[in-house]
N, C-alpha and C positions, 0 to 999 in steps of 0.2 A: 505838745504837753506842759512843756514849764508854762509856756504866755498863757494855756488855758487855765494850770491852777492860779496862777498866779491874778488869775483876772476875778474869777471863783472867791479866792481869799481876799481881793479889795473889795466885791460884792459886799461877803459877811463882815468883815472890818470895817465899814465908814460907811453903809447904809442905815438912815435911822431907825429907830424899833415899827415896827408893823410896815415897811418899804422893804424890808428882807426877803426876795422869794423863794421860791421852795426849794429844795433841792431836787424833784424832778424838772423843774422849768430850769433852771441853768445845768443841771447834769443831765446832757445832751446826745454824747459822745460814750456814754456808757462807762464813763472813770467812777473810782468811788466818792462815794457822797459824803463832804465835808459839814459837820453840825458849824452852828454858827458859833463860836469863840468870844472869852469874856475875858480881854486881856484889859493892860493900861494902857493909857496915851501914849509914851515913849515906847515900849514894845512893838504899838501898830505902826509907828511910824517908822520904825528900826526895819520892822517884816514889807514893810509896803517898798521902802526905800530899797531894800537889797533886792525883790523880787523886779523892781522895776529895773535895776541895773542888770541882775540877769537876761532882760527881756533886752537891752539892749544891745548885751554881749552875747546873746544868742540867737539875733533876728532871722536866723536862715532854720529854726526847727519844724516852722510852723510849714515851710513850702519845703518837704522831704521828698529830692528821686531819689528811688528804689535802685537806678542805675551807679548809681557814684559809693556804694557800697562794692564795685566793682576794680574803684580806682581809691589807691589809700595812697598819697603823696607822702613822700617822708618829710617836707617841711611844709607846712601847714597853710598852703598855697593857693589860692583859686585857680580850680581846673581849667585848661585852657580848653578852645573850639574842638583840637585835636583829639584830647587825652576824654574830655567829655562823646565824642563820637567811639572812640574804642568804646566805653565805660559802655553806652549804650547801647554796641555790637555784640560785646562778650555777654551781659545779660541776656541781649534777644536769645542767640545760643543756648544760655541755661535754661529759656522755657522753652524754647521750641521745638529741639532738636532731638533726634532720637538716641544718640550714643554718647553725645557732649553734656546733655543735661543730668548726668549723674557722676561726671566730676570737675564741673563747671562751679557747682556752688561752695568749694570749700575753697576756689582763685580766685586771686586779683592780680591786679598789676601795680606797678609804679609809678610811670609813666608811660607818654612817646614821645617820638622824635619823628620828625621827616628826616631825609635825607634824600639833594640833588646829585643824581650818576650824571656819567656824558649821557647819556644814551635820552628816550620821549620819557621811561620807566622813573618813577621816585621810589625812596626804600623808606619803609615806615617801621621802625626799630621800636620793640614794645618790649619795659624791662617789667621785669618780673622780679619776687623774690629768690633766692637761692631753696627757701626750704619745696617750694615746688617745680626743681627739677626733674626728678620722676618721675612728674604727673603729667609734666610738658611734653617730657619724652616718650611718654608713652600715647599722649594723642597728638604728637606737634603735627600728623603729615596733618589731616582730617581738620585740625583748628587754623592752620594754615592755609590750608583751601576756600577754607568758609569765611575766614576774614577777608582773602583777596576778592573773591567775589562780591561784597561790602565794600570796600576800599577798591574797584575798579583802576585799571594803570599802574598799582605800588605796587613791589614786590617785599610780601611781612615778611618781622624776621622778628623772632623770639629770642632777645639775649634773658640770659640770668643777671640780677644784679650782685654785682662784685666787686671787693674794695682791697686797696692796694696798699698795703703797710708801711708808710714811712719810712725811709731806711738809718738806722740808725747810724751818728757819726761816728759812735763807739765800738772800731772794730771786735770789740766782745762780745759785744750784745747782738754779732748776725745771729746770734745760732737761737737766740729767743723769738723771730721772725719766722711766722709758719712760711711753710714753702707755697703754699696754695695761696699764700697772700702778696705774694711777689709781682713785680712788675713784670715777668717773663713768662710766669704757671697763669695770672687772668691773661695773659693775649693770646697763650694757647685754648686755655678753658673758651674766650669769647669768638674764636675761629672754630672751635667745634660745633658752640649753638648757631655759626652762623652759616653752617655748609653740612646742616643735619638734616636728612639721615645717613649722609654719603661720609665715608669715613677719608681721612690722608692717608696716602701709601708712601711718599715721602716729599723730603723737603730739602731743598737746597738754598743755598747763601751764596750770592754773587758780591761781589768788592769790588767797589769802583777806586779809580783814581784819586778823587777826591775824597777818600778813606769812607763813605756810606756805604750802606750796604741795602739790597735790594734782596728781599726771601722768596722764592718762586717754590709751593705748594703742588704735587701732585693727586690727584685724585685719579682713582678707580673708574676706565674708562666705562664700562657698565651703567657708571652715573652719568653719561655725557649727555643723553639727552634730557633727561629732566632737572641737570644743573649748569647745562654750558648760558641758557637765557637768562640763569639769574647773575652768573659772576661779574660783568660790569660793574652790579648796582653792591655787589659783598664786596669786592674790591675798594667802592666811595665805602661804604659804610666801614669798612675793618678799619678805614685809613685815617678815617673821624672817630671813629672810637680809640686806637688806639696810639696815633699821627707815626704808622710805620707803613712804609711801601708794602706791598703785596702784590703776588703777581700767581696765577693760575694753571695749572697745563693737567694732563691726563696720562695713566698709564696704564698699557693695554695688560702687561706682565709684570706686577712689582714685586715678583720674586728675585729677575734678574735685570729690573731696573730697566726695563725696555719704553721709552717714550713714544706715546702715541700721536702721530703728528693727523692723524687722520679727523 
């Protein structure tokens, strides 16, 4: 639209008398008709140069792609091929899916990354703003299933974008750090996003001889069928995002901490 308006203005500003086309000939897109302007030569030059710079700064306005509104990166950089495919898939679900079309119009993602696991499958991590957490949790099962159909051979995971606050050097300023922005709280929230809709029923930590720790998370054994095939990829994704080792297990009776070995 900016390029079109600049073209119309330049036609009216620089065309000689008698050669200015009518508004009906120039305005073919239904835009607001602009009457001929009577400005000084200096004003015309400044206006034309400003419009030329605007066209050079925003060259992509004319080739607007509607699916890119589903992708809003934090840094104004060019979208990768994977992010472009994810935006297209979400936009297609918004238009055609029967249940998601009422929820996805106000939803967008920040970025998408592909993480390789030990097996043949790969993990596709889609980051979205934290304010859409309840919206995603409500439609996570359907949205994940539809995205995995479009990205065959990949395990799709939806993770909310969170921020870890810098630990202050002054010990008296630790109280100013929000609990939800500490590294432990963020890592725990990422784990909840990865295994949703399953729940963590127990946690155990094993200390090694070299001083490192390995955490083991136990899920309910009733979720074994739908979660067991995804656990290797989820372990690799958690390791990539948090730089912490993790293993999974199942408990058939969490009340008495009875581990399931079947």
